[in-house]
VEXVOPA-385645 format. One line per 5 residues: number of its first residue (from 1); for each residue x, y, z of C-alpha. Coordinates in Angstrom, 2 decimals. Layout:
N
NUM) X,Y,Z; ...
This chain:
525
1) -7.26,23.30,0.52; -10.16,25.20,1.86; -9.52,28.75,2.87; -9.57,29.13,6.65; -11.77,32.16,6.49
6) -14.44,30.78,4.40; -17.42,28.76,5.66; -17.60,25.00,5.07; -19.15,23.93,1.79; -22.45,22.30,1.99
11) -23.55,19.11,0.56; -26.14,19.81,-2.13; -29.38,18.28,-1.63; -30.88,16.04,-4.47; -34.57,16.20,-5.46
16) -36.80,13.39,-4.51; -34.55,10.10,-5.06; -35.35,7.87,-8.06; -35.12,4.14,-8.21; -32.64,2.52,-5.71
21) -29.26,1.28,-7.17; -27.53,-1.78,-6.37; -25.10,-0.02,-4.14; -28.31,0.96,-1.86; -28.16,4.83,-2.64
26) -30.78,6.78,-4.43; -30.13,7.65,-8.22; -30.78,11.11,-9.19; -34.07,11.12,-11.38; -33.51,10.08,-14.79
31) -29.77,9.42,-14.38; -27.94,6.21,-14.74; -24.20,5.52,-15.20; -22.73,2.63,-17.00; -19.74,0.92,-15.92
36) -17.71,0.42,-18.82; -15.70,-2.66,-19.99; -15.06,-4.16,-16.63; -14.86,-7.80,-16.00; -16.66,-7.49,-12.76
41) -19.82,-6.38,-14.51; -20.20,-9.56,-16.59; -23.53,-10.10,-14.80; -24.81,-6.66,-15.64; -24.46,-6.96,-19.46
46) -27.32,-6.11,-21.67; -30.32,-6.23,-21.92; -30.06,-5.45,-18.09; -27.96,-2.30,-17.27; -26.38,-1.79,-13.82
51) -27.38,1.59,-12.63; -25.91,3.33,-9.61; -26.37,6.55,-7.99; -24.79,8.70,-5.50; -26.14,11.11,-3.01
56) -23.77,13.65,-3.90; -21.70,14.09,-7.18; -20.00,17.50,-6.98; -19.74,19.49,-10.00; -16.76,20.27,-11.92
61) -16.50,23.67,-9.91; -16.08,21.88,-6.65; -12.83,20.21,-8.01; -10.47,23.14,-7.47; -11.02,22.94,-3.71
66) -9.04,19.82,-3.44; -6.67,20.64,-6.20; -7.49,17.78,-8.67; -4.40,16.63,-10.62; -5.61,16.30,-14.25
71) -3.91,13.42,-16.22; -4.79,12.27,-19.71; -5.66,8.64,-19.55; -2.57,7.67,-21.45; -0.35,8.87,-18.75
76) -2.22,6.78,-15.88; -1.67,3.30,-14.84; -2.46,0.94,-17.77; -0.97,-2.09,-18.69; 2.22,-1.91,-20.84
81) 0.93,-4.57,-23.39; -2.37,-6.02,-23.02; -5.12,-6.47,-25.74; -7.76,-7.18,-22.89; -10.42,-4.44,-23.28
86) -11.35,-4.82,-19.55; -7.78,-4.05,-18.65; -7.85,-0.72,-20.29; -11.12,0.42,-19.02; -11.82,3.08,-16.72
91) -14.36,3.70,-13.78; -15.16,7.42,-13.35; -14.58,7.89,-9.53; -16.79,10.78,-8.50; -15.82,13.36,-5.76
96) -17.02,12.24,-2.42; -18.47,14.23,0.61; -19.71,13.04,3.93; -20.75,14.74,7.11; -21.58,13.58,10.73
101) -22.90,15.19,13.72; -22.45,13.85,17.24; -23.82,16.21,19.67; -21.98,19.55,19.45; -19.26,17.78,17.44
106) -19.51,17.98,13.72; -17.27,16.80,10.75; -17.15,17.20,7.17; -15.09,15.34,4.85; -14.34,15.39,0.93
111) -12.43,12.88,-1.22; -11.19,13.53,-4.71; -9.54,10.78,-6.75; -5.95,11.78,-7.71; -6.46,14.98,-5.86
116) -4.02,16.99,-3.96; -3.92,17.23,-0.08; -7.07,19.22,1.27; -7.25,20.66,4.65; -7.16,18.35,7.74
121) -8.03,19.52,11.02; -9.75,17.37,13.56; -8.22,19.20,16.80; -6.23,15.78,17.24; -2.99,16.46,15.18
126) -1.64,12.80,15.37; -5.03,11.60,13.90; -4.74,14.55,11.17; -1.32,13.05,10.27; -2.81,9.62,10.11
131) -5.61,10.76,7.82; -3.16,12.36,5.54; -1.74,8.90,4.74; -4.78,8.76,2.30; -3.10,11.23,0.04
136) 0.32,9.80,0.06; -0.73,6.18,-0.23; -4.06,5.92,-1.60; -3.48,9.05,-4.13; -6.80,10.70,-2.84
141) -7.30,14.30,-2.06; -8.68,14.18,1.31; -10.12,17.01,3.54; -11.49,16.52,7.07; -12.67,19.46,9.19
146) -14.01,19.22,12.58; -15.80,21.77,14.70; -16.66,21.39,18.57; -19.23,23.54,20.07; -19.32,25.70,16.97
151) -15.47,26.31,17.15; -13.57,25.00,14.09; -10.46,23.07,14.48; -7.35,24.37,12.81; -4.34,22.44,11.42
156) -1.40,21.92,13.79; -3.55,22.97,16.75; -3.89,20.46,19.48; -7.38,20.78,20.94; -7.51,17.46,22.79
161) -9.97,17.36,25.42; -11.54,14.63,27.82; -11.60,10.90,26.51; -15.20,11.19,25.83; -14.83,14.44,23.74
166) -12.07,13.05,21.79; -13.92,9.79,21.06; -16.86,11.85,19.73; -14.13,13.61,17.47; -12.62,10.30,16.34
171) -16.12,8.88,15.45; -17.40,11.97,13.74; -14.24,12.14,11.67; -14.40,8.41,10.74; -18.05,8.58,9.69
176) -17.75,11.72,7.60; -14.62,10.23,5.94; -16.32,6.93,5.43; -19.31,8.51,3.76; -17.12,10.40,1.46
181) -15.11,7.37,0.49; -18.41,5.49,0.11; -19.53,7.93,-2.67; -16.09,7.90,-4.33; -16.01,4.07,-4.50
186) -19.68,3.60,-5.23; -19.07,3.02,-9.03; -16.79,0.18,-8.48; -18.61,-1.33,-5.54; -21.87,-1.25,-7.47
191) -20.37,-2.91,-10.47; -18.85,-5.88,-8.14; -22.13,-6.37,-6.21; -23.93,-6.57,-9.41; -21.66,-9.21,-10.67
196) -22.50,-11.18,-7.75; -18.90,-11.74,-6.42; -17.59,-13.49,-9.50; -14.21,-11.94,-9.43; -12.45,-12.00,-6.16
201) -9.33,-9.81,-7.27; -12.03,-6.94,-7.71; -14.30,-7.66,-4.72; -11.42,-7.45,-2.18; -8.03,-6.11,-1.60
206) -5.14,-7.05,0.98; -2.11,-4.90,1.85; 0.72,-5.22,4.47; 2.49,-1.91,5.22; 5.69,-1.87,7.31
211) 7.26,0.98,9.42; 10.56,-0.19,10.93; 9.96,-3.15,13.23; 5.98,-2.78,12.86; 3.71,-4.02,10.23
216) 0.14,-4.18,10.00; -2.13,-5.75,7.47; -5.53,-4.61,5.99; -8.22,-6.47,3.96; -11.19,-4.89,2.48
221) -14.16,-7.03,1.27; -16.74,-5.28,-0.82; -19.09,-8.07,-0.33; -19.03,-7.87,3.47; -21.49,-6.19,5.42
226) -19.89,-3.33,7.11; -17.97,-5.24,10.01; -14.67,-4.33,11.36; -12.30,-6.72,12.76; -9.61,-4.72,14.64
231) -6.66,-6.12,16.45; -3.79,-3.55,17.07; -3.37,-3.76,20.96; -1.22,-3.76,22.80; 0.38,-0.53,21.32
236) 3.79,-1.49,22.52; 5.55,-3.71,24.87; 3.58,-5.16,27.94; 0.24,-3.55,28.27; 1.19,-0.87,25.39
241) 1.11,2.88,25.49; -2.10,4.73,26.36; -0.94,8.14,24.34; 1.10,8.99,21.55; 1.70,12.61,22.28
246) -1.65,13.77,23.47; -3.51,11.24,21.11; -5.12,8.43,22.97; -4.29,5.17,21.35; -7.72,3.65,22.00
251) -9.24,6.32,19.71; -8.01,4.42,16.59; -10.64,1.58,16.98; -13.82,4.04,17.26; -12.36,5.96,14.30
256) -12.42,3.02,12.22; -15.49,1.51,13.60; -17.36,4.68,12.37; -15.52,4.81,8.90; -16.70,1.04,8.48
261) -20.05,1.54,9.29; -20.52,4.58,6.88; -18.42,2.74,4.26; -20.80,-0.17,4.20; -18.37,-3.07,3.58
266) -16.02,-4.93,5.82; -12.43,-4.02,6.89; -10.01,-6.13,8.84; -6.98,-4.37,10.47; -4.40,-6.36,12.37
271) -1.05,-5.59,13.85; 1.42,-8.43,12.79; 4.66,-7.11,14.53; 5.61,-4.08,16.36; 6.67,-2.64,19.90
276) 6.40,0.99,18.94; 2.84,2.64,19.18; 3.47,5.26,16.48; 4.75,2.78,14.10; 1.97,0.28,14.77
281) -0.69,2.88,14.22; 0.92,4.60,11.10; 1.63,1.24,9.58; -2.10,0.47,9.98; -3.29,3.73,8.22
286) -0.70,3.21,5.61; -1.94,-0.42,4.93; -5.49,0.86,5.04; -4.70,3.75,2.49; -2.87,1.35,0.11
291) -5.49,-1.31,0.39; -8.18,1.39,-0.68; -5.72,2.07,-3.94; -5.51,-1.54,-4.57; -9.11,-2.04,-4.37
296) -9.99,0.89,-6.75; -7.09,-0.26,-9.19; -8.49,-3.72,-9.02; -12.07,-2.53,-9.95; -10.42,-0.50,-12.61
301) -8.92,-3.40,-14.25; -5.38,-2.04,-14.07; -4.08,-4.29,-11.28; -3.77,-3.84,-7.46; -0.76,-3.86,-5.32
306) -1.16,-7.13,-3.67; 1.01,-10.33,-4.58; -1.74,-11.78,-6.92; -1.49,-8.83,-9.35; 0.53,-8.42,-12.43
311) 2.73,-5.41,-11.52; 3.26,-4.90,-15.22; -0.31,-3.10,-15.02; 1.37,-0.44,-12.94; 4.80,-0.25,-14.28
316) 5.72,2.46,-16.88; 9.19,3.70,-18.14; 10.56,6.25,-15.93; 11.64,9.50,-17.16; 15.22,8.77,-16.46
321) 16.76,5.25,-17.07; 17.42,3.59,-13.58; 20.83,1.71,-13.68; 23.96,1.77,-11.46; 27.31,0.06,-11.22
326) 29.89,-0.26,-8.48; 33.08,-2.06,-8.37; 35.09,-2.62,-5.17; 38.35,-4.18,-4.31; 39.96,-5.22,-0.89
331) 42.12,-7.76,0.43; 39.22,-10.28,0.87; 37.21,-9.58,-2.32; 37.21,-8.17,-5.80; 33.55,-7.30,-6.82
336) 31.82,-5.77,-9.94; 28.08,-5.29,-9.61; 25.70,-3.54,-11.82; 21.78,-3.32,-11.90; 19.38,-2.08,-14.64
341) 15.94,-1.52,-12.93; 14.44,-0.93,-16.38; 16.33,-3.76,-18.04; 15.13,-7.61,-18.19; 16.23,-10.47,-16.29
346) 17.21,-12.37,-19.43; 20.65,-10.45,-19.53; 21.47,-11.14,-15.89; 24.67,-13.09,-14.93; 25.83,-14.01,-11.22
351) 29.05,-15.49,-10.73; 30.55,-15.47,-7.02; 32.27,-18.81,-6.71; 29.36,-19.99,-4.34; 26.68,-21.61,-6.43
356) 24.01,-21.40,-3.86; 24.50,-17.70,-3.69; 24.39,-17.45,-7.40; 21.09,-19.13,-7.62; 19.48,-16.95,-4.83
361) 20.59,-13.79,-6.60; 19.45,-14.85,-9.94; 15.96,-15.97,-8.56; 15.64,-12.36,-6.94; 16.61,-10.80,-10.25
366) 14.28,-13.06,-12.17; 11.24,-12.38,-9.97; 12.08,-8.65,-9.75; 12.47,-8.40,-13.57; 15.45,-6.41,-13.68
371) 19.07,-7.02,-14.84; 21.77,-7.84,-12.31; 25.17,-8.58,-13.08; 27.74,-9.79,-10.27; 31.24,-10.83,-10.92
376) 32.95,-11.54,-7.74; 36.18,-13.27,-6.47; 36.55,-13.79,-2.83; 38.69,-15.58,-0.22; 36.85,-18.82,-0.44
381) 39.75,-20.68,0.90; 38.92,-19.07,4.24; 34.99,-19.46,4.22; 31.94,-17.89,2.27; 31.41,-15.03,4.82
386) 33.39,-12.13,3.15; 32.25,-13.22,-0.41; 28.65,-13.29,0.57; 28.69,-10.08,2.79; 30.49,-7.89,0.26
391) 28.32,-9.04,-2.65; 25.27,-8.29,-0.73; 26.39,-4.95,0.44; 27.31,-3.89,-3.09; 23.96,-5.25,-4.60
396) 22.20,-3.14,-1.88; 24.11,-0.21,-2.80; 23.65,-0.18,-6.57; 20.01,-0.68,-5.94; 19.94,2.46,-3.96
401) 21.98,4.29,-6.24; 19.69,3.23,-9.31; 16.50,4.43,-7.43; 18.09,7.78,-7.08; 15.26,9.91,-5.07
406) 12.49,7.12,-5.64; 10.43,9.70,-7.34; 7.10,8.22,-8.89; 8.08,4.82,-7.48; 5.16,2.70,-6.16
411) 7.55,2.37,-3.01; 5.91,-0.34,-1.14; 5.17,-3.94,-1.85; 3.77,-7.16,-0.60; 4.53,-10.54,-2.14
416) 4.26,-14.22,-1.48; 6.40,-17.12,-2.90; 5.94,-20.84,-2.57; 8.78,-23.30,-3.31; 7.51,-26.88,-2.83
421) 6.30,-26.96,0.85; 7.62,-23.56,1.78; 5.79,-20.26,1.59; 7.49,-17.00,2.29; 5.99,-13.66,2.44
426) 7.92,-10.35,1.98; 6.79,-7.04,3.12; 8.94,-4.21,1.85; 9.18,-0.23,1.69; 11.76,1.71,-0.07
431) 11.59,4.12,3.03; 15.26,5.28,3.37; 14.97,3.55,6.90; 16.97,0.40,6.82; 15.44,-2.35,8.77
436) 15.02,-6.30,8.38; 12.60,-8.28,10.47; 13.75,-11.87,9.29; 11.51,-14.68,10.38; 13.36,-17.40,8.81
441) 15.09,-20.07,10.91; 17.56,-22.71,9.67; 18.47,-25.67,11.78; 21.16,-27.04,9.21; 24.59,-25.67,9.20
446) 24.96,-25.34,5.42; 22.75,-25.36,2.15; 25.16,-27.00,-0.25; 28.02,-24.61,-0.44; 26.52,-21.59,1.43
451) 26.37,-21.41,5.26; 22.81,-20.89,6.50; 23.86,-18.17,8.78; 24.82,-16.15,5.71; 21.37,-16.19,4.29
456) 20.32,-13.86,7.14; 23.33,-11.73,6.41; 22.72,-11.68,2.69; 19.13,-10.29,3.26; 20.26,-7.81,5.93
461) 23.08,-6.58,3.78; 20.87,-6.04,0.89; 18.06,-4.35,2.62; 20.22,-2.06,4.78; 22.26,-0.82,2.01
466) 19.43,-0.35,-0.25; 17.96,1.86,2.42; 14.64,-0.33,2.59; 12.60,-1.73,5.34; 11.73,-5.34,4.98
471) 9.85,-8.16,6.86; 10.31,-11.75,5.89; 7.72,-14.17,7.01; 7.71,-17.86,7.01; 4.17,-19.01,6.69
476) 3.80,-22.42,8.30; 0.47,-24.44,8.10; -1.29,-25.90,11.05; 0.53,-29.06,11.88; 3.81,-28.17,10.00
481) 5.82,-28.65,13.37; 6.31,-31.95,12.47; 6.77,-31.79,8.53; 10.22,-31.72,7.12; 10.91,-29.53,4.47
486) 13.99,-28.49,2.44; 15.84,-25.52,3.83; 17.12,-24.83,0.24; 13.40,-24.57,-0.76; 12.86,-21.98,2.14
491) 15.75,-19.94,1.18; 14.81,-19.85,-2.55; 11.14,-18.90,-1.61; 12.37,-16.09,0.48; 14.65,-14.85,-2.60
496) 11.74,-15.18,-5.04; 9.31,-13.35,-2.57; 11.90,-10.60,-2.00; 12.32,-10.12,-5.96; 8.52,-10.17,-6.40
501) 8.11,-7.61,-3.78; 10.87,-5.41,-5.24; 9.18,-5.61,-8.58; 6.25,-3.91,-7.27; 8.39,-1.49,-4.95
506) 10.31,0.00,-7.97; 7.36,-0.01,-10.42; 6.73,3.67,-11.76; 3.11,4.95,-11.14; 2.71,7.70,-13.64
511) -0.40,9.00,-11.69; 2.21,10.19,-9.19; 3.65,12.45,-11.82; 7.08,12.14,-10.50; 6.05,12.84,-6.89
516) 7.57,10.71,-3.98; 5.09,8.52,-2.23; 5.53,10.25,1.13; 3.48,12.52,3.50; 6.81,14.36,4.46
521) 7.49,14.98,0.71; 10.82,13.11,0.38; 12.56,9.94,0.96; 16.03,11.37,0.53; 16.62,12.53,4.22
């Protein structure tokens, strides 16, 4: 972080700009940068060369200010097994810097890929906490500093003013951060625009981030023209809250408006669920941060974090093998469950005496790509409740035990699964904050030999005992109200979506160097 006693570093000025690059920024005279081996630059191959420029590319001497983490390429997120040259390519993401001045309010921002947290002090502490999500979830070293009337804001110091004054702060901070992000993202954006939008997985990214009962979605579109679609209100029940502490909830929109204008491509932010103002805003910032990293990874050819990605691209063997086993016996059930998160689904076996339950758990393990073994005998002569509940509790417990402190985990995931006419989306977070928002509804009493009421209980028991937050969403097309679908397909789609999502959550991202993906530094308490 920047020493609090030293003046803010200035953005170096370039000499007269050279020819315009396809990202719209001047290239330093005589300089070009070639984006190597990326599929999205197929339209820029020889003899034409796609050149880009940046108004500011800090020298190596600037890197220490945000604490760049240095990794050899072999330890970063690359596919486990791929001969595709594009997928092993790299984009050199430059450091970014941005400034904004609105009257007597000035903001300066810096961004370093894979950097540590810089100093964030806008005078609005809740906004500082939200901007910090970019470090935890986008893996960017971010610094944002604001001065008002020549007085520099200090961390953890509330300098909230009038609504007009705070709006200027939010806009200035958003614009400065947007300019810094624009410079950092410039190589990937330029390549995608040069390619004419041929590869959608590299031109856009989408992510949904949960926080307890709330979750928000973010969509980034590189080919967009800098428009913001924003729908978070109301911030809570009824007309919503006006303030979170001293932070005015309505400041969130002008912050993102200014950021979007400076960034130069389109952003969509939408609340999907939520009645807690803090959760709504934080879930939105987390979704934005994850979306930024997903966009960068997609451009880099190493996979993004949305459900269209191959999560093998970000999965690596952990330092410690992650497996756990638990056996429990009561008067109602006798259960033995083991999970190997770093094993393969080929070794899975589930025998509970309830065939539908067996098939759902095997589908979950198959999509999650880990080994799950369950042997259970229960009082099925009474009903299926005790067996289903106790199996699900134990599965959740061994998942939580195997994950240990969740160090290095991707932590969050979003996945969609479709079985015949049924499409289900699951958004999950290994948050140590148990919550299930279940949008499944069943009209029938049973699916073969499993009571439909136990399907909600199955997912509730797994998620709560795995100490995770999850939202299950049944996506219906227009006119589906009159369409009949198999409830067995709906349950199976949910199990598969949860498995896909877990695969993303438990994947190890070596760029985190064993650190926990959390702004509070731990997920264990």
